[in-house]
NUTI-902858 format. One record per atom (N, C-alpha, C): x, y, z; atom name; residue in one letter. Coordinates in steps of 0.001 Angstrom, whole numbers, always signed. Each point is the difference from the previous one (the first is absolute). Layout:
residues N
+---------+---------+---------+-------+--------+
!      px !      py !      pz ! torza ! koltor !
+---------+---------+---------+-------+--------+
!       X !       Y !       Z !    CA !      A !
...
+---------+---------+---------+-------+--------+
END
This chain:
residues 118
+---------+---------+---------+-------+--------+
!      px !      py !      pz ! torza ! koltor !
+---------+---------+---------+-------+--------+
!   +4555 !  -45259 !  -34185 !     N !      X !
!    -170 !   +1340 !    -545 !    CA !      X !
!    -821 !    +883 !    +937 !     C !      X !
!   -1056 !    -560 !    +544 !     N !      X !
!    -856 !    +758 !    +897 !    CA !      X !
!    +755 !    +327 !   +1288 !     C !      X !
!    +828 !    -952 !    +459 !     N !      X !
!    +761 !    +205 !   +1226 !    CA !      X !
!   +1006 !   +1155 !    -155 !     C !      X !
!    +697 !     +99 !   -1136 !     N !      X !
!    +981 !   +1075 !    -196 !    CA !      X !
!    -682 !   +1364 !    -123 !     C !      X !
!   -1181 !     +45 !    -638 !     N !      X !
!    -749 !   +1263 !     -75 !    CA !      X !
!    -436 !    +451 !   +1391 !     C !      X !
!    -379 !    -960 !    +833 !     N !      X !
!    -416 !    +314 !   +1353 !    CA !      X !
!   +1184 !    +523 !    +814 !     C !      X !
!   +1166 !    -589 !    -169 !     N !      X !
!   +1199 !    +480 !    +691 !    CA !      X !
!    +374 !   +1401 !    -461 !     C !      X !
!    -146 !    +276 !   -1290 !     N !      X !
!    +281 !   +1344 !    -523 !    CA !      X !
!    -970 !   +1027 !    +574 !     C !      X !
!   -1263 !    -383 !    +154 !     N !      X !
!    -992 !    +916 !    +585 !    CA !      X !
!    +356 !    +342 !   +1444 !     C !      X !
!    +414 !   -1016 !    +768 !     N !      X !
!    +428 !    +252 !   +1375 !    CA !      X !
!   +1219 !    +915 !     +41 !     C !      X !
!    +904 !    -209 !    -929 !     N !      X !
!   +1201 !    +845 !     -68 !    CA !      X !
!    -379 !   +1452 !    -295 !     C !      X !
!    -921 !    +197 !    -949 !     N !      X !
!    -433 !   +1358 !    -327 !    CA !      X !
!    -702 !    +671 !   +1187 !     C !      X !
!    -838 !    -764 !    +678 !     N !      X !
!    -695 !    +528 !   +1166 !    CA !      X !
!    +995 !    +355 !   +1104 !     C !      X !
!   +1015 !    -833 !    +197 !     N !      X !
!   +1021 !    +264 !   +1008 !    CA !      X !
!    +791 !   +1267 !    -329 !     C !      X !
!    +402 !    +135 !   -1240 !     N !      X !
!    +762 !   +1196 !    -406 !    CA !      X !
!    -873 !   +1246 !    +125 !     C !      X !
!   -1241 !     -74 !    -440 !     N !      X !
!    -908 !   +1145 !     +90 !    CA !      X !
!    -283 !    +371 !   +1457 !     C !      X !
!    -172 !   -1004 !    +854 !     N !      X !
!    -258 !    +248 !   +1413 !    CA !      X !
!   +1189 !    +596 !    +719 !     C !      X !
!   +1215 !    -370 !    -374 !     N !      X !
!   +1207 !    +533 !    +649 !    CA !      X !
!    +197 !   +1485 !    -279 !     C !      X !
!    -525 !    +470 !   -1108 !     N !      X !
!    +158 !   +1421 !    -320 !    CA !      X !
!    -659 !    +890 !   +1041 !     C !      X !
!   -1091 !    -437 !    +589 !     N !      X !
!    -672 !    +799 !   +1017 !    CA !      X !
!    +825 !     +83 !   +1274 !     C !      X !
!    +735 !   -1051 !    +323 !     N !      X !
!    +821 !      +5 !   +1204 !    CA !      X !
!   +1269 !    +818 !    -179 !     C !      X !
!    +498 !     +77 !   -1204 !     N !      X !
!   +1223 !    +766 !    -257 !    CA !      X !
!    -234 !   +1480 !    +269 !     C !      X !
!   -1140 !    +524 !    -378 !     N !      X !
!    -265 !   +1417 !    +165 !    CA !      X !
!    -220 !    +397 !   +1456 !     C !      X !
!    -289 !    -946 !    +858 !     N !      X !
!    -237 !    +309 !   +1410 !    CA !      X !
!   +1256 !     -84 !    +845 !     C !      X !
!   +1096 !    -402 !    -560 !     N !      X !
!   +1240 !    -102 !    +758 !    CA !      X !
!    +609 !   +1379 !    +183 !     C !      X !
!    +505 !    +272 !   +1189 !     N !      X !
!    +668 !   +1262 !    +284 !    CA !      X !
!   +1486 !    -275 !    +209 !     C !      X !
!    +837 !    +769 !    -649 !     N !      X !
!   +1437 !    -198 !    +133 !    CA !      X !
!    +526 !    +636 !   +1280 !     C !      X !
!    -569 !   +1131 !    +393 !     N !      X !
!    +475 !    +710 !   +1182 !    CA !      X !
!   -1196 !    +541 !    +770 !     C !      X !
!    +214 !    +226 !   +1266 !     N !      X !
!   -1028 !    +627 !    +812 !    CA !      X !
!    +516 !   +1349 !    +484 !     C !      X !
!    -866 !    +858 !    +439 !     N !      X !
!    +457 !   +1242 !    +587 !    CA !      X !
!    -491 !   +1250 !    -695 !     C !      X !
!    -785 !     -95 !   -1030 !     N !      X !
!    -518 !   +1194 !    -639 !    CA !      X !
!    -552 !    -294 !   -1375 !     C !      X !
!    -694 !    +973 !    -538 !     N !      X !
!    -580 !    -175 !   -1323 !    CA !      X !
!    +867 !    +610 !   -1089 !     C !      X !
!    +802 !    +995 !    +357 !     N !      X !
!    +777 !    +727 !    -996 !    CA !      X !
!   +1438 !    +160 !    +484 !     C !      X !
!    +891 !    +163 !    -928 !     N !      X !
!   +1364 !    +335 !    +396 !    CA !      X !
!     +75 !   +1497 !    +288 !     C !      X !
!    +965 !    +395 !    +786 !     N !      X !
!    +195 !   +1394 !    +423 !    CA !      X !
!   -1222 !    +540 !    +746 !     C !      X !
!    -614 !    -844 !    +799 !     N !      X !
!   -1175 !    +400 !    +771 !    CA !      X !
!    +337 !   +1084 !   +1021 !     C !      X !
!   +1272 !     +77 !    +403 !     N !      X !
!    +400 !   +1003 !    +987 !    CA !      X !
!    -141 !   +1418 !    -531 !     C !      X !
!    -104 !    +189 !   -1301 !     N !      X !
!    -166 !   +1342 !    -549 !    CA !      X !
!   -1384 !    +573 !    +305 !     C !      X !
!    -918 !    -830 !    +463 !     N !      X !
!   -1337 !    +472 !    +348 !    CA !      X !
!    -100 !    +483 !   +1440 !     C !      X !
!   +1122 !    +118 !    +700 !     N !      X !
!     -35 !    +536 !   +1360 !    CA !      X !
!    -426 !   +1461 !     -50 !     C !      X !
!    -817 !    +442 !    +937 !     N !      X !
!    -458 !   +1396 !      -2 !    CA !      X !
!   +1157 !    +983 !    +156 !     C !      X !
!    -163 !   +1164 !    -591 !     N !      X !
!   +1074 !   +1001 !     -14 !    CA !      X !
!     +16 !    +877 !   +1248 !     C !      X !
!   -1089 !     +98 !    +717 !     N !      X !
!     -22 !    +883 !   +1159 !    CA !      X !
!    -780 !    -641 !   +1142 !     C !      X !
!    +139 !    +583 !   +1179 !     N !      X !
!    -735 !    -490 !   +1159 !    CA !      X !
!   -1503 !    +197 !    -195 !     C !      X !
!    -382 !   +1044 !    -687 !     N !      X !
!   -1419 !    +256 !    -257 !    CA !      X !
!    -597 !   -1107 !    -865 !     C !      X !
!    +725 !    -387 !   -1042 !     N !      X !
!    -483 !   -1078 !    -856 !    CA !      X !
!     -14 !   -1332 !    +742 !     C !      X !
!    +990 !    -234 !    +844 !     N !      X !
!     +39 !   -1231 !    +785 !    CA !      X !
!   -1208 !     -75 !    +931 !     C !      X !
!    -331 !   +1113 !    +645 !     N !      X !
!   -1127 !     +23 !    +936 !    CA !      X !
!   -1335 !    -172 !    -703 !     C !      X !
!     -94 !    +425 !   -1245 !     N !      X !
!   -1261 !     -97 !    -733 !    CA !      X !
!     -80 !   -1220 !    -901 !     C !      X !
!    +902 !    -969 !    +184 !     N !      X !
!    -136 !   -1271 !    -703 !    CA !      X !
!    +842 !    -172 !   -1236 !     C !      X !
!    +878 !    +909 !    -323 !     N !      X !
!    +911 !    -221 !   -1119 !    CA !      X !
!     -99 !   +1015 !   -1116 !     C !      X !
!   -1154 !    +145 !    -600 !     N !      X !
!    -143 !    +911 !   -1139 !    CA !      X !
!   -1140 !    +976 !    +265 !     C !      X !
!    +258 !   +1259 !    -275 !     N !      X !
!   -1017 !   +1036 !    +165 !    CA !      X !
!    -380 !    +456 !   -1401 !     C !      X !
!   -1186 !    -316 !    -433 !     N !      X !
!    -401 !    +306 !   -1365 !    CA !      X !
!    -791 !   +1292 !     -87 !     C !      X !
!    -833 !    +260 !    +998 !     N !      X !
!    -957 !   +1100 !    -126 !    CA !      X !
!    +425 !   +1301 !    +665 !     C !      X !
!   +1240 !    +108 !    +453 !     N !      X !
!    +454 !   +1210 !    +688 !    CA !      X !
!    +696 !    +922 !   -1002 !     C !      X !
!    -350 !   +1284 !     +28 !     N !      X !
!    +629 !   +1009 !    -851 !    CA !      X !
!    +457 !   +1152 !    +870 !     C !      X !
!   +1227 !     -81 !    +525 !     N !      X !
!    +521 !   +1096 !    +806 !    CA !      X !
!   +1482 !    +185 !    -303 !     C !      X !
!    +729 !    +665 !    +889 !     N !      X !
!   +1398 !    +354 !    -283 !    CA !      X !
!   +1006 !   -1074 !    +406 !     C !      X !
!    -444 !   -1186 !    +378 !     N !      X !
!    +897 !   -1081 !    +408 !    CA !      X !
!    +683 !    -610 !   -1224 !     C !      X !
!   +1300 !    +203 !    -119 !     N !      X !
!    +765 !    -448 !   -1169 !    CA !      X !
!    +105 !   -1521 !     -54 !     C !      X !
!     -41 !    -664 !   +1141 !     N !      X !
!    +157 !   -1452 !      +3 !    CA !      X !
!   -1159 !    -725 !    -670 !     C !      X !
!   -1149 !    +629 !     -97 !     N !      X !
!   -1141 !    -619 !    -664 !    CA !      X !
!    +286 !    -191 !   -1485 !     C !      X !
!    +750 !    +918 !    -585 !     N !      X !
!    +305 !     -90 !   -1428 !    CA !      X !
!    +863 !   -1210 !    -326 !     C !      X !
!    +690 !    -551 !    +985 !     N !      X !
!    +800 !   -1193 !    -248 !    CA !      X !
!    -847 !   -1217 !    -315 !     C !      X !
!   -1148 !    -126 !    +629 !     N !      X !
!    -869 !   -1143 !    -265 !    CA !      X !
!   -1132 !    +336 !    -974 !     C !      X !
!    -327 !   +1279 !    -138 !     N !      X !
!   -1065 !    +408 !    -907 !    CA !      X !
!    +419 !   +1281 !    -726 !     C !      X !
!    +663 !    -114 !   -1147 !     N !      X !
!    +470 !   +1194 !    -724 !    CA !      X !
!   -1126 !    +934 !    -439 !     C !      X !
!   -1226 !    -498 !     -70 !     N !      X !
!   -1121 !    +849 !    -396 !    CA !      X !
!    -324 !   +1048 !   +1055 !     C !      X !
!    +535 !    -171 !   +1201 !     N !      X !
!    -291 !    +963 !   +1064 !    CA !      X !
!    +947 !   +1206 !     -10 !     C !      X !
!    +915 !     +75 !    -938 !     N !      X !
!    +879 !   +1178 !    -100 !    CA !      X !
!    -836 !   +1252 !    -234 !     C !      X !
!    +280 !   +1050 !    +766 !     N !      X !
!    -730 !   +1248 !    -166 !    CA !      X !
!    +906 !   +1171 !    +366 !     C !      X !
!    -496 !   +1200 !    -212 !     N !      X !
!    +774 !   +1208 !    +250 !    CA !      X !
!    +334 !    +242 !   +1457 !     C !      X !
!    -748 !    -604 !    +925 !     N !      X !
!    +290 !    +170 !   +1423 !    CA !      X !
!   +1316 !    -664 !    +407 !     C !      X !
!    +494 !    -914 !    -821 !     N !      X !
!   +1252 !    -709 !    +304 !    CA !      X !
!   +1237 !    +770 !    -462 !     C !      X !
!    -182 !   +1207 !    -495 !     N !      X !
!   +1118 !    +791 !    -508 !    CA !      X !
!   +1020 !    +289 !   +1102 !     C !      X !
!   +1247 !    -339 !    -260 !     N !      X !
!   +1133 !    +207 !    +914 !    CA !      X !
!    -189 !    -687 !   +1357 !     C !      X !
!    -677 !   -1116 !     +12 !     N !      X !
!    -165 !    -786 !   +1232 !    CA !      X !
!   +1017 !   -1132 !      +4 !     C !      X !
!    +607 !    -209 !   +1143 !     N !      X !
!    +957 !   -1083 !    +193 !    CA !      X !
!    -545 !    -920 !   +1083 !     C !      X !
!    +187 !   -1278 !    -216 !     N !      X !
!    -461 !    -970 !    +981 !    CA !      X !
!   +1076 !   -1061 !    +215 !     C !      X !
!    +230 !    -332 !   +1252 !     N !      X !
!    +902 !   -1092 !    +350 !    CA !      X !
!    -671 !    -826 !   +1082 !     C !      X !
!     -33 !   -1297 !    -193 !     N !      X !
!    -575 !    -871 !   +1021 !    CA !      X !
!    +808 !   -1292 !     +89 !     C !      X !
!     -51 !    -594 !   +1172 !     N !      X !
!    +716 !   -1250 !    +244 !    CA !      X !
!    -893 !    -873 !    +878 !     C !      X !
!    -309 !   -1208 !    -466 !     N !      X !
!    -885 !    -917 !    +721 !    CA !      X !
!    +781 !   -1194 !    +517 !     C !      X !
!    -303 !    -418 !   +1208 !     N !      X !
!    +586 !   -1197 !    +585 !    CA !      X !
!   -1065 !   -1093 !     -12 !     C !      X !
!    +350 !   -1151 !    -547 !     N !      X !
!    -923 !   -1131 !     -64 !    CA !      X !
!    +553 !   -1138 !    +847 !     C !      X !
!    -760 !   -1084 !     +80 !     N !      X !
!    +417 !   -1161 !    +776 !    CA !      X !
!   +1239 !    -650 !    -613 !     C !      X !
!    +729 !    -728 !    +820 !     N !      X !
!   +1157 !    -814 !    -408 !    CA !      X !
!   +1130 !    +845 !    -578 !     C !      X !
!    +123 !   +1232 !    +433 !     N !      X !
!   +1119 !    +831 !    -416 !    CA !      X !
!    -129 !    +612 !   -1385 !     C !      X !
!   -1175 !     -55 !    -605 !     N !      X !
!    -206 !    +593 !   -1320 !    CA !      X !
!    -312 !   +1480 !    +179 !     C !      X !
!    +676 !    +832 !    -779 !     N !      X !
!    -218 !   +1443 !     +33 !    CA !      X !
!    -135 !    +494 !   -1434 !     C !      X !
!    -868 !    +936 !    -210 !     N !      X !
!     -62 !    +640 !   -1312 !    CA !      X !
!    -166 !   +1500 !    +178 !     C !      X !
!    +425 !    +729 !    -995 !     N !      X !
!     -81 !   +1449 !     +63 !    CA !      X !
!    -337 !    +586 !   -1347 !     C !      X !
!    -287 !   +1276 !     +20 !     N !      X !
!    -477 !    +685 !   -1195 !    CA !      X !
!    +425 !   +1459 !     +73 !     C !      X !
!    +512 !    +499 !   -1103 !     N !      X !
!    +301 !   +1412 !    -147 !    CA !      X !
!    -689 !    +469 !   -1263 !     C !      X !
!    -775 !   +1076 !     +98 !     N !      X !
!    -722 !    +502 !   -1163 !    CA !      X !
!      +9 !   +1515 !     -63 !     C !      X !
!     -84 !    +515 !   -1213 !     N !      X !
!     -42 !   +1436 !    -242 !    CA !      X !
!   -1009 !    +269 !   -1110 !     C !      X !
!    -883 !    +948 !    +224 !     N !      X !
!    -989 !    +378 !    -999 !    CA !      X !
!    +272 !   +1393 !    -544 !     C !      X !
!    -208 !    +173 !   -1285 !     N !      X !
!    +265 !   +1294 !    -650 !    CA !      X !
!   -1063 !    +261 !   -1061 !     C !      X !
!    -505 !   +1211 !      -6 !     N !      X !
!    -935 !    +424 !   -1039 !    CA !      X !
!    +743 !    +868 !   -1006 !     C !      X !
!     -91 !    -346 !   -1254 !     N !      X !
!    +592 !    +809 !   -1074 !    CA !      X !
!   -1161 !    +717 !    -684 !     C !      X !
!    -216 !   +1261 !    +420 !     N !      X !
!   -1177 !    +733 !    -468 !    CA !      X !
!     +92 !    +370 !   -1481 !     C !      X !
!   +1208 !    +109 !    -520 !     N !      X !
!    +183 !    +342 !   -1412 !    CA !      X !
!    -642 !   -1060 !    -903 !     C !      X !
!    +117 !   -1259 !    +386 !     N !      X !
!    -550 !   -1101 !    -787 !    CA !      X !
!   -1272 !    -575 !    +621 !     C !      X !
!    -467 !    +585 !   +1098 !     N !      X !
!   -1154 !    -513 !    +734 !    CA !      X !
!    +202 !   -1481 !    +343 !     C !      X !
!   +1136 !    -244 !    +671 !     N !      X !
!    +429 !   -1363 !    +278 !    CA !      X !
!    +369 !    -149 !   +1469 !     C !      X !
!    -483 !   -1048 !    +619 !     N !      X !
!    +380 !    -344 !   +1365 !    CA !      X !
!    +913 !   -1214 !     -56 !     C !      X !
!   +1164 !    +106 !    +609 !     N !      X !
!    +964 !   -1093 !     -40 !    CA !      X !
!    +288 !    -492 !   +1417 !     C !      X !
!    +620 !   -1152 !     +35 !     N !      X !
!    +286 !    -638 !   +1272 !    CA !      X !
!   +1275 !    -812 !    -158 !     C !      X !
!    +939 !    +176 !    +905 !     N !      X !
!   +1224 !    -783 !     +27 !    CA !      X !
!     +33 !    -744 !   +1322 !     C !      X !
!    +291 !   -1297 !     -44 !     N !      X !
!     -12 !    -771 !   +1245 !    CA !      X !
!   +1025 !   -1124 !     -40 !     C !      X !
!    +475 !    -332 !   +1180 !     N !      X !
!    +882 !   -1157 !    +201 !    CA !      X !
!    -586 !    -796 !   +1168 !     C !      X !
!    -208 !   -1267 !    -233 !     N !      X !
!    -485 !    -882 !   +1068 !    CA !      X !
!   +1064 !   -1066 !    +222 !     C !      X !
!    +295 !    -272 !   +1251 !     N !      X !
!   +1047 !    -973 !    +298 !    CA !      X !
!    -492 !    -979 !   +1060 !     C !      X !
!    +670 !   -1150 !     +50 !     N !      X !
!    -342 !   -1027 !    +974 !    CA !      X !
!   +1286 !    -556 !    +575 !     C !      X !
!     -35 !    -330 !   +1267 !     N !      X !
!   +1153 !    -567 !    +706 !    CA !      X !
!    -502 !   -1129 !    +885 !     C !      X !
!    +695 !   -1098 !     -10 !     N !      X !
!    -361 !   -1111 !    +879 !    CA !      X !
!   +1270 !    -627 !    +547 !     C !      X !
!    -124 !    -552 !   +1186 !     N !      X !
!   +1161 !    -575 !    +669 !    CA !      X !
!     -68 !   -1507 !     -70 !     C !      X !
+---------+---------+---------+-------+--------+
END
């Protein structure tokens, strides 16, 4: 009787211990999130400054693509087009247009971002 209880205890310890190893297994390598390519910078200015520009408030429409809070009246009727070349044949581009609707006191932004790889 004591021997079977001891075997059951070892079994419980083994099952409990295996749970810690299961959570550390990785199924795939190569990134933390899916669709990581959507975080590519929209303009050469953002690329040069490290990816995201949070504290800039000017007429650059591409900033609104990564930070919608930066929309302002200076972006009215501004158009932006950019195309970036990355390593290994990866290219991405961005087209954006900013518009101020003064009747509703609203700043809007329309954008298309695309990626191409060979």
